[in-house]
C-alpha positions, -999 to 999 in steps of 0.1 A, spaced: -171 640 842 -136 639 827 -145 608 807 -175 626 793 -153 654 781 -129 630 764 -158 614 746 -170 650 735 -136 659 722 -132 626 704 -164 629 688 -157 664 676 -126 653 657 -129 649 619 -130 613 605 -96 601 593 -92 587 558 -85 550 555 -48 540 556 -30 531 524 -29 494 536 -67 493 541 -72 508 507 -49 483 492 -67 455 508 -99 468 494 -85 470 458 -70 437 462 -103 421 473 -122 437 444 -94 425 419 -98 389 433 -136 392 432 -136 401 394 -109 375 387 -130 348 402 -161 361 383 -142 361 350 -131 324 356 -165 312 366 -180 332 337 -157 317 312 -166 281 323 -203 290 323 -200 305 288 -183 274 275 -211 253 288 -239 276 277 -225 278 242 -220 240 241 -184 244 229 -159 217 229 -140 210 261 -108 220 242 -119 256 245 -115 253 283 -85 229 284 -65 248 257 -63 282 277 -56 264 309 -27 245 294 -14 276 278 -17 295 311 3 268 330 30 267 304 33 306 304 35 306 342 63 279 343 81 298 314 80 331 334 91 314 366 122 300 349 129 334 334 125 352 368 148 327 385 175 333 358 171 370 361 172 371 398 204 349 398 220 373 373 211 403 394 227 388 424 258 380 404 260 416 393 254 432 427 269 408 452 305 404 464 327 380 446 328 357 476 291 354 477 289 347 440 316 320 442 297 303 470 264 307 455 272 293 421 305 275 414 293 267 378 295 304 367 328 315 382 345 345 365 369 339 337 400 349 357 394 319 380 400 294 352 423 312 327 457 326 342 460 351 313 425 367 322 431 392 350 407 406 377 395 441 371 379 453 403 396 487 399 378 488 365 344 481 382 350 509 406 355 533 378 324 521 359 304 527 391 318 562 394 311 573 358 278 554 355 255 584 359 272 601 329 271 569 308 234 569 317 228 601 298 248 588 267 230 556 267 196 574 267 206 594 236 219 562 219 186 544 227 165 573 214 184 582 182 198 549 171 181 519 187 145 532 186 141 539 148 160 506 139 138 485 162 107 502 150 116 495 114 124 457 122 91 452 142 73 466 112 83 436 93 61 416 118 32 440 113 40 456 148 39 493 142 43 525 164 72 514 186 86 543 206 105 547 239 89 569 264 111 567 295 147 554 297 163 550 331 192 526 333 192 526 371 220 527 396 236 493 391 266 496 367 279 469 345 306 446 358 337 433 342 344 397 349 380 397 335 403 415 312 427 398 288 454 419 270 471 402 240 509 406 237 517 382 208 511 382 171 502 419 172 512 450 151 535 475 169 509 503 166 480 485 183 468 472 217 440 445 218 421 436 249 390 415 256 366 425 284 340 400 298 311 424 302 281 417 322 251 441 329 221 430 350 208 463 363 176 479 378 166 497 346 131 513 340 124 516 303 88 523 290 76 520 254 46 522 233 38 495 207 6 495 187 -9 519 213 -1 494 241 20 508 268 45 485 283 79 484 300 112 465 302 128 457 335 155 434 345 175 441 315 206 418 311 234 418 286 264 395 286 291 392 260 328 394 252 338 429 242 370 435 222 387 469 223 413 477 198 435 507 205 451 519 172 471 536 159 497 544 187 509 579 185 537 600 202 514 628 215 487 626 242 464 607 245 491 583 229 462 565 212 447 577 180 413 560 184 393 530 196 374 502 178 349 485 201 329 455 192 314 422 204 331 391 190 297 373 188 261 382 194 257 391 232 232 373 253 202 398 260 173 391 283 146 413 299 112 411 316 81 429 300 58 447 324 27 470 323 0 462 297 26 444 275 29 419 303 1 399 287 24 395 257 53 383 278 53 348 263 77 329 240 62 340 207 61 379 212 91 383 235 113 362 212 103 385 183 112 416 203 143 402 217 154 391 182 148 426 168 168 441 196 198 417 191 197 424 153 201 462 159 229 456 184 246 433 159 244 459 131 261 484 154 289 465 171 290 428 164 316 417 139 321 425 111 305 457 124 327 480 148 319 511 169 348 534 162 357 563 186 383 590 174 406 603 201 431 624 183 425 650 154 458 638 139 444 605 128 423 605 97 389 592 103 393 567 74 420 549 93 394 539 120 363 535 99 376 518 68 368 480 72 399 459 74 390 422 69 417 397 80 405 372 56 374 352 43 364 320 57 348 296 31 323 272 47 311 240 30 284 223 52 284 188 36 259 167 54 245 155 88 241 119 101 220 102 127 199 132 137 170 130 161 135 122 149 111 150 157 81 145 135 52 125 147 32 103 123 2 80 126 23 49 132 47 65 157 78 87 155 85 98 120 118 113 108 127 150 105 129 177 79 163 193 89 179 225 79 208 244 93 216 280 104 252 290 102 264 320 123 297 341 124 293 371 145 265 391 130 267 372 97 240 344 92 230 319 66 202 293 64 203 261 42 173 246 25 153 219 44 153 183 33 121 164 39 119 132 58 156 125 64 178 121 94 208 118 72 205 149 51 231 161 25 230 198 19 263 206 1 258 242 11 284 268 5 288 303 21 316 327 29 321 349 60 342 381 62 365 377 92 377 409 109 392 392 139 401 355 137 415 355 172 386 346 195 359 341 169 341 309 164 318 292 138 285 279 152 258 257 136 223 249 149 204 221 133 165 224 134 135 203 123 109 225 105 74 224 120 41 240 114 34 272 134 60 291 153 81 267 173 111 250 155 127 221 175 164 221 181 183 190 170 221 204 185 251 241 189 289 249 192 354 322 205 354 344 166 332 313 165 314 297 136 280 286 149 258 259 133 222 253 143 202 225 130 164 226 129 134 204 118 112 222 93 75 221 91 52 245 69 41 273 91 51 308 102 87 305 107 116 294 130 96 298 162 76 266 156 105 244 142 122 217 163 157 221 175 180 193 165 213 204 179 242 228 176 280 228 174 307 256 170 343 258 159 370 282 168 381 300 136 417 302 147 419 265 141 411 269 104 435 298 102 462 276 117 459 248 92 445 266 61 421 238 55 401 219 80 378 190 72 360 175 102 329 158 118 314 177 148 292 160 172 260 181 181 255 196 214 222 197 233 211 167 212 209 130 221 228 122 190 238 134 155 269 150 139 277 172 109 304 172 83 322 205 76 349 215 51 365 247 57 392 269 41 408 301 51 416 327 24 439 356 32 438 389 13 465 401 -11 469 432 -35 486 410 -60 466 412 -93 482 380 -106 462 361 -80 429 371 -96 429 345 -124 436 317 -99 409 329 -76 383 331 -104 393 297 -117 387 282 -81 352 297 -79 344 282 -114 356 248 -103 332 247 -73 302 255 -95 281 271 -69 278 304 -88 280 325 -56 315 324 -42 337 354 -43 372 360 -56 379 395 -39 367 418 -11 358 455 -16 361 478 13 343 512 10 345 542 32 320 571 25 331 604 41 304 629 30 283 643 2 285 679 -11 259 703 -25 230 679 -29 198 693 -46 167 701 -26 141 673 -24 113 700 -26 113 736 -33 128 756 -5 131 726 16 165 710 25 166 672 21 169 644 47 195 623 27 206 587 33 227 563 12 222 528 -2 254 511 -14 249 478 -35 275 453 -46 261 422 -61 232 411 -40 242 428 -8 228 463 0 238 484 29 218 514 42 233 544 61 217 566 88 194 595 78 212 631 81 184 656 89 179 688 69 212 693 51 225 693 16 260 686 28 257 653 50 286 638 67 283 599 72 319 587 79 308 551 75 326 520 62 313 487 46 329 457 31 316 435 3 323 401 -13 330 406 -50 324 375 -72 343 389 -103 360 423 -100 364 425 -138 327 428 -145 309 437 -112 298 473 -104 293 492 -71 261 513 -71 255 542 -47 221 560 -44 214 591 -24 178 592 -14 155 616 6 138 599 36 108 624 34 98 620 -2 116 587 -12 130 606 -42 165 601 -56 190 630 -51 219 614 -71 235 581 -78 271 568 -87 278 536 -106 315 527 -102 331 498 -122 352 478 -97 376 469 -126 390 504 -124 406 496 -92 427 469 -107 447 496 -125 452 516 -93 483 513 -72 478 489 -43 442 485 -58 432 515 -37 414 548 -42 419 571 -12 396 601 -4 385 610 -38 355 632 -48 333 617 -74 306 635 -93 272 622 -87 249 614 -117 212 625 -120 219 652 -94 229 688 -91 257 702 -113 281 704 -84 270 675 -63 297 650 -54 304 622 -31 338 618 -12 349 582 -6 377 558 -4 379 522 -20 402 493 -15 402 459 -33 418 427 -21 421 395 -39 415 361 -22 443 337 -18 439 303 -2 463 300 29 479 266 27 501 259 57 533 240 51 546 239 87 541 210 110 523 213 143 532 197 176 509 171 189 501 163 225 512 131 242 492 98 241 493 74 269 483 38 270 468 23 301 485 -8 315 470 -42 304 472 -77 317 480 -107 295 450 -127 284 439 -159 267 442 -163 230 417 -144 208 384 -161 200 375 -160 163 350 -132 156 324 -126 129 333 -99 102 323 -64 110 292 -48 93 283 -11 86 271 9 116 233 14 120 215 41 141 197 30 171 166 47 159 166 30 126 167 -6 138 130 -12 136 127 3 100 158 -19 89 172 11 71 209 13 80 228 46 79 255 45 52 290 39 66 316 68 65 336 60 34 351 94 25 388 92 37 388 129 43 363 127 70 373 96 87 396 98 118 433 91 109 433 60 131 405 44 110 423 54 78 455 38 89 437 5 98 419 6 65 452 9 47 466 -21 67 436 -42 59 439 -33 22 475 -41 22 470 -75 38 440 -85 15 452 -107 -13 436 -92 -44 436 -126 -62 422 -149 -35 404 -123 -14 417 -140 17 428 -121 48 462 -125 64 464 -138 99 463 -112 128 497 -120 142 513 -107 109 501 -72 115 524 -47 131 515 -41 167 525 -4 169 502 19 148 501 56 150 469 69 169 467 106 169 448 124 197 436 153 175 402 140 166 395 159 135 428 171 120 434 182 84 446 157 59 473 157 32 503 179 36 488 195 67 487 163 88 506 168 121 535 148 133 531 124 162 552 127 192 542 93 209 526 62 195 502 37 212 489 4 200 456 6 180 454 -32 181 454 -55 211 455 -92 215 440 -91 249 404 -98 259 409 -79 291 410 -89 327 375 -102 328 376 -117 293 348 -93 281 369 -74 256 387 -40 257 377 -5 245 398 22 230 390 57 243 405 92 238 398 119 265 406 156 261 395 187 281 393 222 266 402 248 292 388 276 269 354 260 263 352 242 297 342 211 277 352 174 282 357 154 249 355 116 248 361 97 216 350 61 214 373 46 188 367 7 188 361 -24 208 380 -56 203 374 -92 213 339 -92 226 335 -130 236 314 -151 213 303 -184 227 272 -190 205 280 -184 167 243 -180 161 240 -152 184 265 -126 173 260 -93 192 250 -59 177 271 -38 200 268 0 209 283 22 236 264 44 260 281 69 282 269 88 313 286 115 333 286 106 370 275 112 396 238 115 387 234 94 356 209 120 344 194 117 309 208 150 300 243 134 304 236 104 284 254 98 251 251 68 227 270 56 196 254 40 166 248 2 165 272 -20 146 254 -51 134 268 -86 139 304 -77 150 326 -86 179 352 -60 169 331 -28 161 347 5 151 329 38 159 353 68 160 325 90 175 332 121 197 309 131 225 311 163 247 300 175 280 303 211 293 319 208 329 335 236 350 371 230 357 363 232 394 340 201 390 361 181 366 381 160 391 349 151 411 333 135 379 335 101 363 325 88 329 307 56 329 311 36 296 289 7 291 290 -17 260 256 -32 254 241 -53 225 208 -45 207 201 -83 209 200 -102 241 236 -110 249 240 -148 249 202 -151 257 207 -131 290 216 -95 299 221 -70 270 252 -55 287 285 -68 276 307 -49 299 314 -17 316 343 7 327 341 37 349 368 64 340 377 85 371 387 119 357 407 128 388 434 102 378 445 121 346 464 152 339 443 170 313 471 193 301 476 165 276 450 145 255 449 108 265 442 78 242 440 44 262 428 9 262 403 0 290 393 -35 302 356 -42 302 343 -54 335 310 -69 346 282 -43 351 281 -27 386 256 1 382 219 1 374 209 3 337 184 27 323 
């Protein structure tokens, strides 16, 4: 009876709704069903319409590549998030390759106290960041995307999450500073749990896993005697920060290399315009300090860059008979400034002779970077090779199509600008990174700024001698405070004014000030001026609603040549084609370029020589021939040898002078080897300046040897250096001497290949050019590997000398040496002879 009552009670209860898990299973099942139907339907449609099998294979390949690309990005983002949120102990144990800067550099200090402060104030920073994104980033990104025919970009929700940025280390400078400033570098890293949604062409999407990493410089100036003791701040990135994110929502279907690269590029461009040198974000802290002191651009100098040529680039183009050559061009980057050379068709040894100039606001910590690319059709340029402020060079292989996204990357390299400032002039060859082989020739000069008008004629003469027609002789700094009493754009409607400032070919646009006839801008710009005696500055005040002009000002730069210190400070100037009382308040300053030639000597590091054993007399060898690239052997088109004395290593230049002196001009007969001095200077700076700037040597080592080595296979001269700042190992292969020759009819074609051990991976492989028919080849080629300091002493460099021909009818390997890096103190560069020994490791 009781059981019957329980049944009646249970049957009288209302039916419960299905649980959320059951509902989710049903939706998931429906989703999988329709997904299978769509796949089967697509296959059926291909067969029904009798289309080519490419219609089926193409999307499959694209889907596989997209999944692989997204997995790689997801792994990188997860690793970055773990780095940002975990304890330092977990980070160090998880990834030794990415230790904080303070681990390696004693002048970079830990800043855990600063991380705790950031975590505490992050909610307030969140609110400020939302305003910044909405008012500054959104309109700029929308305008940039419009250039790609992508319209309607707008942020809808902006939540930066609870994970605050982290500071990896702080460095405060205490040398070579003015008394009224403090300069500090902050290694900033953000990998938070943000939630940002946007609309683009009526497609709703979102951004998650936003990551930003870069070196931020904070300049506190001027120092004052009242609280807060600092008049203002200037905040900026030394170089473009690394920005990454993940697209979600409906935009997820567009999260593939083409679209996401465009969006990422647009965001980086807008960040660069705000706070990547030469642009700065000024913050005024005291009303006693005039705003012009913080916002007027103050260039430290001008870096003149001459990209001469490249040699032995990779071949990226494919032809009917195999691998063709490349159509290389280069991209040069200094902070937010970028230039692109023309492409040269079908050439792996291009000569550009390209000139450009960069305004340098902070030479300390900046670098020049180059990327070389091969132009391709479509949207994916291939990289051929890339190189703190840094000048960056990128080389690409060009193909007709839709831009850089389809071109092939040929390599990149970079150079610290402080080296050029130190020497005044700097001529060098740089080996391309992220490339199997290739190098570029650079000629750089540093020009400081002066107010001495007498230097103008010399600067103008110098630009005329170079004959490019685009080099400058002066720098104009402009600060625009405000405009007063602008006319209405329409009847009874206040204007929305903005400014365009033009000097020569460069134009800068200000932000729009809404509904005001007295806009306040407080912005500063700097311009390169070709000829101050004839050039003008033109300022136009425009209305953003109607596009109409509210006024303009044409100012002759030659007027500044008559002013004291070439400056015009906070002056109101009447606007033309405007209202009767309309004026603009601005400040101007002109500086003349003067090349900085250093007369002082610079100390060099010590050079050591490895011990050597006595050996039998030297076997006569065949005369050396010009080097030939490995890839050009089949086509029998040798690469021209390096003959410019400016670009050759000093050791090679010394040897060439010795050979010239020993050569009898009348008989053209060489002097015996034993008459040559044994001790010859060998500098360990691989690409120093020439002429008066050549550094003194502290030690000397023999650049010639009479020994054939312990095994009688010859000896090789190497230089090794490790850069603590860049975490990079440099190895220079200078020459090989006394390769044995038993068969005069079979003279070797030697080249050198290097591997970083352990592992012997293809990524670590480096190779010199081939020297035809020589037993005493010279290379003077530099190679680089990025190695964390923690791993340096566990690594070895395997150096193998091989011949392109069969060596004496047998193995192509002549000899080998393994350099154990734990045996050397890398506080000094080392140049040493090594005996070649029989091969002990497997060849590739």
